[in-house]
C-alpha positions in Angstrom: 21.7 96.5 -33.8 21.9 93.2 -31.9 19.4 90.3 -32.4 16.2 90.8 -30.4 15.4 87.8 -28.3 11.8 87.8 -27.1 12.8 85.6 -24.1 15.4 88.1 -23.1 12.8 90.9 -23.3 10.4 89.0 -21.1 13.2 88.3 -18.6 14.2 92.0 -18.5 10.6 93.1 -18.0 10.2 90.6 -15.2 13.4 91.7 -13.5 12.3 95.4 -13.6 8.9 94.5 -12.3 10.4 92.3 -9.5 12.5 95.3 -8.3 9.5 97.7 -8.2 6.3 95.7 -7.4 7.7 92.2 -6.6 7.1 92.5 -2.8 3.5 93.6 -3.3 2.4 90.6 -5.5 2.1 86.9 -5.0 2.5 86.0 -8.7 4.9 87.6 -11.2 5.3 85.7 -14.4 5.1 85.6 -18.1 1.9 84.3 -19.5 0.1 83.3 -22.7 -3.3 81.9 -22.4 -7.0 82.5 -21.5 -6.6 84.9 -18.5 -10.3 85.0 -17.7 -10.6 81.2 -17.5 -7.4 81.0 -15.4 -8.7 83.7 -13.1 -11.9 81.8 -12.6 -10.0 78.6 -11.9 -7.7 80.4 -9.4 -4.7 79.6 -11.6 -2.6 82.3 -9.8 -2.1 83.6 -6.3 -3.4 87.1 -6.2 -2.5 89.9 -6.6 -0.8 88.9 -9.8 1.2 90.7 -12.4 1.5 88.8 -15.7 3.6 89.8 -18.8 2.1 88.8 -22.1 3.7 89.3 -25.5 0.8 90.6 -27.7 2.3 91.4 -31.1 5.5 91.8 -33.0 5.6 93.4 -36.4 8.3 94.1 -38.9 8.4 96.9 -41.5 11.1 97.2 -44.2 12.9 100.5 -44.0 15.9 99.8 -46.3 17.2 97.1 -48.7 18.4 94.9 -45.8 17.0 96.8 -42.8 13.7 96.4 -40.9 12.1 98.1 -37.9 10.8 95.5 -35.5 8.0 96.7 -33.3 7.2 94.7 -30.1 4.0 95.1 -28.1 3.3 93.5 -24.8 0.7 93.8 -22.1 1.2 93.7 -18.3 -1.9 92.3 -16.7 -2.7 93.2 -13.1 -5.2 91.0 -11.3 -6.4 91.8 -7.7 -8.9 90.1 -5.6 -10.7 91.9 -2.8 -13.8 90.6 -1.1 -14.8 94.1 0.1 -15.7 95.1 -3.4 -14.3 96.4 -6.6 -13.6 99.9 -5.3 -11.3 98.5 -2.6 -9.6 96.2 -5.2 -8.8 99.3 -7.3 -7.9 101.8 -4.6 -6.6 100.0 -1.5 -3.0 99.6 -0.5 -1.6 97.0 -2.9 -4.6 97.5 -5.2 -4.7 97.8 -9.0 -4.0 101.5 -9.1 -0.9 101.2 -6.9 0.4 98.3 -8.9 -0.1 100.2 -12.2 1.8 103.1 -10.8 4.7 100.8 -9.8 4.7 99.2 -13.3 4.9 102.7 -14.8 7.9 103.5 -12.6 9.6 100.2 -13.6 9.0 100.3 -17.4 8.0 103.6 -18.8 10.8 105.1 -20.9 13.2 102.4 -19.9 15.4 100.3 -22.3 16.0 97.6 -19.6 19.6 97.4 -20.7 18.7 96.0 -24.1 19.4 97.4 -27.5 15.9 98.7 -28.2 14.0 102.0 -28.0 12.8 102.9 -24.5 9.4 101.4 -23.6 6.4 103.6 -24.4 3.2 103.3 -22.4 0.4 102.9 -25.0 -2.5 102.7 -22.6 -4.0 101.3 -19.5 -7.5 99.7 -19.6 -9.8 98.1 -17.2 -10.5 94.5 -18.4 -12.7 93.3 -15.5 -14.2 94.9 -12.5 -16.6 92.8 -10.3 -17.4 92.7 -6.6 -14.5 90.4 -6.2 -11.9 91.1 -8.9 -10.2 94.1 -10.5 -8.2 93.3 -13.7 -6.3 96.0 -15.6 -4.0 95.9 -18.6 -1.1 98.2 -19.2 0.1 98.1 -22.8 3.7 98.9 -23.8 5.5 99.2 -27.1 9.2 99.2 -28.1 11.1 98.9 -31.3 14.5 97.9 -32.6 16.3 97.9 -35.9 17.1 94.6 -37.5 19.8 94.6 -40.2 20.5 91.6 -42.5 
């Protein structure tokens, strides 16, 4: 199998998300950092969809062969001054964005030599009167031969 390039994976995820939810969001980017601090400092224009590589792990499966597992999180942040229920349920809210992310990513290989993306879970990370932040966790894998 071909070399897995993390930058290419991020770019492919961004392209798929741009096609599906791009018109609904004001920020679509890769991200590594303290999301809560950046949310408080208004580091992004909201609604925002951020792609964060969360883990890569290799497991030897043969003398010169490894399974490489890649996990990433897609963070959805929505601001709504009418309250957290509106931030979740309104047109362009967190639930609608999560649905679009599922359509864009779930069971897709994004044109890369890897297993189709599997949805691992979706979790609320923050719900306040002003913000709704959800995380969609995805996993994929590839074989690396030496």
